N, C-alpha and C positions, 0 to 999 in steps of 0.2 A: 595897728596899735593905736589906742586912743590917746587923747592929749595928756591925760594925767600920767599914764604909764610911760609916755615918751619923756615927760618932764622928770620923772622919777629916775629913769635911766641916765639922763643928762646929769642930774645931781650926783648920782652914784659914781659916774665916771669922773666928774670933777673932783669929788672927795678922794677917790683913789689916786688921781693924778697929784693932788696936793700932798698926800701921804708920801708918794714917791719922790716928790721934790724935796720934802723935808728930810727924807732918808739920805738923799744925795748930798744935801747941803750940810747936815749935821753929823752924818756918819752914824747916827742912831737909828735903828730900824723903827719906822712908824707904820702902823697898820690901820687900815680903815675898815671897821666892822659895820656892815650894813644890816640894820635890824628890820625884821619884818613888822607888819602892823601889830601883830599879837605880842611880839617881843617889846615893842615900844610901849604899848598899853600896860603890859605887865611891870616894866621898869617904872613907869609913871606912878603906878599904884604903890610900888615899893618906896619910891622917893616920898610920896605923900605920907605913908605910914611912918617913915623915919622922921619926917619933919613934925608929925603929930606927937611923937614920944618925946 
């Protein structure tokens, strides 16, 4: 596993753990959705279009 994918896994696990802690503390279910690069770029484009209008 290369360095970037290793860091990505660490960040994903940290985000999921944070969502789990929030769920336990608040009683409200929190979900961590991990986006792929293509989903991230697509949502960035959508945000840009919303701001432009």
